[in-house]
C-alpha positions as CSV (number, residue, x, y, z in Angstrom):
1,M,0.0,0.0,0.0
2,A,1.3,3.5,-0.9
3,L,2.0,5.9,1.9
4,L,0.2,8.6,-0.1
5,E,-2.1,8.4,-3.1
6,V,-3.8,11.3,-4.8
7,R,-6.8,10.7,-7.1
8,N,-8.3,13.1,-9.6
9,I,-7.5,16.5,-7.9
10,H,-9.2,19.5,-9.5
11,K,-8.8,23.1,-8.5
12,T,-10.2,26.2,-10.2
13,F,-9.3,29.9,-9.4
14,G,-11.9,32.2,-11.0
15,A,-12.3,31.1,-14.6
16,G,-9.0,29.2,-14.7
17,D,-8.6,25.5,-14.2
18,V,-5.3,25.2,-12.4
19,L,-5.4,21.5,-11.7
20,K,-7.3,19.2,-14.1
21,G,-7.2,15.8,-12.6
22,I,-3.9,14.9,-10.9
23,D,-3.2,11.3,-9.9
24,I,0.0,10.1,-8.2
25,K,1.2,7.5,-5.8
26,I,4.0,8.0,-3.3
27,E,5.7,5.0,-1.6
28,K,7.5,5.2,1.7
29,G,11.1,6.4,1.0
30,D,10.3,8.0,-2.3
31,V,11.9,11.3,-3.3
32,V,9.6,12.8,-5.9
33,S,10.7,15.9,-7.8
34,V,7.9,17.9,-9.4
35,L,9.1,20.0,-12.4
36,G,7.3,22.4,-14.7
37,A,7.1,25.9,-15.9
38,S,5.6,28.7,-13.8
39,G,1.8,28.4,-13.8
40,S,1.8,24.7,-14.5
41,G,0.0,23.9,-11.2
42,K,2.9,22.5,-9.1
43,T,2.6,24.6,-6.0
44,T,-1.2,24.5,-6.1
45,F,-1.0,20.7,-6.2
46,L,1.3,20.7,-3.1
47,R,-0.9,23.2,-1.2
48,C,-4.0,21.2,-1.9
49,I,-2.6,17.9,-0.6
50,N,-1.6,19.7,2.7
51,F,-4.9,21.6,2.9
52,L,-3.4,25.0,2.4
53,E,-5.8,25.3,-0.5
54,K,-9.1,23.5,-0.7
55,A,-9.4,21.3,-3.8
56,D,-12.7,21.4,-5.7
57,K,-12.6,17.7,-6.3
58,G,-10.4,14.7,-5.5
59,Q,-9.4,12.1,-3.0
60,L,-6.3,11.8,-0.8
61,L,-5.4,8.4,0.6
62,F,-2.9,8.7,3.4
63,N,-1.7,5.9,5.7
64,G,-4.7,3.7,4.7
65,T,-7.4,6.4,5.2
66,T,-9.3,8.1,2.4
67,Y,-10.2,11.8,2.5
68,D,-12.5,13.7,0.2
69,L,-10.5,16.8,-0.5
70,S,-13.6,18.9,-1.3
71,K,-15.2,18.1,2.1
72,V,-12.3,17.5,4.4
73,S,-13.0,18.5,8.0
74,K,-10.6,20.4,10.3
75,A,-10.2,17.3,12.4
76,E,-9.2,15.3,9.3
77,M,-6.8,18.0,8.3
78,A,-5.2,17.9,11.7
79,A,-5.0,14.1,11.6
80,V,-3.0,14.2,8.3
81,R,-0.9,17.2,9.2
82,K,0.4,15.3,12.3
83,H,2.3,13.2,9.9
84,T,3.5,15.8,7.4
85,G,5.9,18.7,7.2
86,F,5.9,21.6,4.8
87,V,8.9,23.8,3.8
88,F,7.9,27.0,2.2
89,Q,9.7,29.0,-0.5
90,N,10.1,32.1,1.8
91,Y,10.9,30.2,5.0
92,C,7.9,31.5,7.1
93,L,9.9,31.9,10.3
94,F,8.7,34.1,13.2
95,A,10.9,37.2,13.1
96,N,10.5,37.9,16.8
97,K,11.6,34.4,17.9
98,T,15.0,32.8,18.0
99,V,16.0,29.8,15.9
100,L,15.4,27.5,18.9
101,Q,12.0,29.1,19.6
102,N,10.9,28.8,15.9
103,V,11.5,25.1,16.1
104,T,10.0,24.4,19.5
105,L,6.9,26.5,19.1
106,G,4.9,24.0,17.1
107,L,5.9,21.2,19.4
108,T,4.8,23.0,22.6
109,S,1.7,24.9,21.3
110,A,0.2,22.6,18.7
111,R,1.3,19.2,20.1
112,H,1.5,20.1,23.8
113,I,5.0,18.5,24.2
114,P,6.7,19.6,27.4
115,Q,9.2,22.4,27.0
116,K,12.2,20.3,28.0
117,E,11.4,17.5,25.6
118,A,10.7,20.0,22.8
119,K,14.0,21.7,23.4
120,E,15.9,18.4,23.2
121,K,14.1,17.5,20.0
122,A,14.8,20.9,18.5
123,L,18.5,20.8,19.3
124,D,18.7,17.3,17.7
125,V,17.2,18.4,14.4
126,L,19.1,21.7,14.4
127,K,22.3,19.7,14.7
128,K,21.2,17.6,11.7
129,V,20.8,20.7,9.5
130,G,24.0,22.3,10.7
131,M,22.4,25.1,12.7
132,L,23.2,24.2,16.3
133,E,25.6,27.1,16.7
134,H,22.9,29.6,15.8
135,V,20.1,28.6,18.2
136,D,20.0,32.0,20.0
137,K,19.9,34.1,16.8
138,Y,16.9,35.7,15.2
139,P,15.9,35.2,11.5
140,S,17.2,38.7,10.6
141,Q,20.7,37.6,11.7
142,L,20.7,34.6,9.4
143,S,21.4,34.2,5.7
144,G,18.5,33.0,3.5
145,G,20.1,29.5,3.3
146,Q,20.4,29.4,7.1
147,Q,16.8,30.4,7.5
148,Q,15.7,27.7,5.1
149,R,17.7,25.1,7.1
150,V,15.8,26.3,10.2
151,A,12.6,25.8,8.3
152,I,13.6,22.3,7.4
153,A,14.5,21.6,11.1
154,R,11.1,22.8,12.1
155,A,9.5,20.4,9.7
156,L,11.7,17.5,10.9
157,A,11.0,18.2,14.5
158,T,7.5,16.6,14.3
159,D,8.9,13.3,13.0
160,P,6.8,13.5,9.8
161,S,6.1,10.5,7.5
162,I,6.5,12.9,4.5
163,I,7.8,16.4,3.9
164,Y,6.6,18.7,1.2
165,F,9.1,21.2,-0.2
166,D,7.7,24.2,-2.3
167,E,10.6,25.6,-4.3
168,P,12.9,25.6,-1.3
169,T,15.9,27.2,-3.0
170,S,14.2,29.6,-5.5
171,A,15.0,32.7,-3.3
172,L,18.6,31.8,-2.7
173,D,21.9,32.5,-4.6
174,P,23.9,29.5,-5.8
175,Q,26.1,29.1,-2.7
176,L,23.2,29.1,-0.3
177,T,21.2,26.9,-2.6
178,A,24.0,24.3,-2.4
179,E,23.8,24.4,1.4
180,V,20.1,23.7,1.4
181,L,20.3,21.0,-1.3
182,E,23.0,19.2,0.7
183,V,20.7,19.0,3.7
184,M,17.9,17.6,1.5
185,R,20.3,15.0,0.0
186,K,21.1,13.8,3.6
187,L,17.4,13.5,4.3
188,A,17.0,11.4,1.2
189,D,19.9,9.2,2.2
190,D,18.2,8.7,5.6
191,G,15.1,7.5,3.9
192,M,12.8,10.5,4.4
193,T,9.9,10.5,2.0
194,M,9.7,13.9,0.1
195,I,7.8,15.6,-2.6
196,V,9.9,18.5,-3.9
197,V,8.5,21.2,-6.2
198,T,11.8,22.4,-7.7
199,H,13.6,24.0,-10.6
200,E,16.8,22.4,-9.6
201,I,17.4,19.9,-12.4
202,G,20.6,18.6,-11.0
203,F,18.9,17.7,-7.7
204,A,16.1,16.0,-9.5
205,K,18.5,14.0,-11.6
206,E,20.8,12.9,-8.7
207,V,18.4,12.4,-5.8
208,S,14.9,11.6,-7.0
209,S,13.5,8.2,-7.1
210,K,10.7,9.6,-9.3
211,V,10.4,12.7,-11.4
212,V,7.0,14.3,-12.4
213,F,6.7,16.8,-15.1
214,M,3.6,19.0,-15.0
215,A,2.1,21.4,-17.6
216,D,-1.2,23.2,-17.9
217,G,-2.6,21.6,-14.7
218,V,-1.9,18.0,-15.6
219,I,0.9,15.5,-15.2
220,V,2.4,15.2,-18.6
221,E,4.9,12.5,-17.8
222,E,6.4,10.7,-14.8
223,G,9.1,8.1,-14.3
224,S,12.6,7.6,-13.1
225,P,15.2,10.3,-13.6
226,K,16.6,8.2,-16.5
227,D,13.1,8.0,-18.1
228,I,12.5,11.8,-17.9
229,F,16.0,13.2,-18.5
230,V,17.4,10.6,-21.0
231,N,14.4,9.1,-22.7
232,P,11.4,11.5,-22.3
233,R,8.3,10.3,-24.2
234,E,6.4,13.5,-24.5
235,E,7.3,16.5,-26.7
236,K,6.3,18.9,-23.9
237,T,8.8,17.3,-21.6
238,R,11.5,17.5,-24.2
239,E,10.8,21.1,-24.9
240,F,10.9,22.0,-21.2
241,L,14.2,20.2,-20.8
242,R,15.7,22.0,-23.8
243,I,14.7,25.4,-22.3
244,T,15.9,24.6,-18.8
245,G,19.1,22.9,-20.0
């Protein structure tokens, strides 16, 4: 049984159909890179499966339970989110809280974990992402890459079954991008299940177990990195890869 399965997701904004029936299966340990041009529906797809947007239609099967995405309740959202992490493009850290507080806050306030236990967990995940020496700093004192590594630590702190990454390096320069991608490579090596919306072709080639190419609100093609980058079947995929190099 797949860890996560999505069936026939649709989403419309105004008169525009952004998602037109997305189907995908994610197995435990998969690293799935989602590629596509701006406006292809990648981020909307990610936001719908973590309930940051409400899909108009579709089903989410997670850990053996089926959810109707157009009618999902707050309790059902909370049940799924207990097992997921989300890393945003723009970090979404609290500016008035230290690195340590940013990571512990969700543990103590949302999950009611005792402060001491939350601190121990936070220090453990901050060590994993190479941010242990910055625990008392505020986001304004960190580089973009450091902030994103704190955001990854915050996602890891809840022991998620899967982490969603929404263009995690798009706001970073090449050196800082390399820092963040290295952390993500280590997570993949450790067996973390991830869905990564990205424009980093190198990462998708090297780290992914599966690559998905989206265009115009549908999945045009999916397969192994070799399938997509060496032997793409669809002309739209070939054209995208020519443009992105």
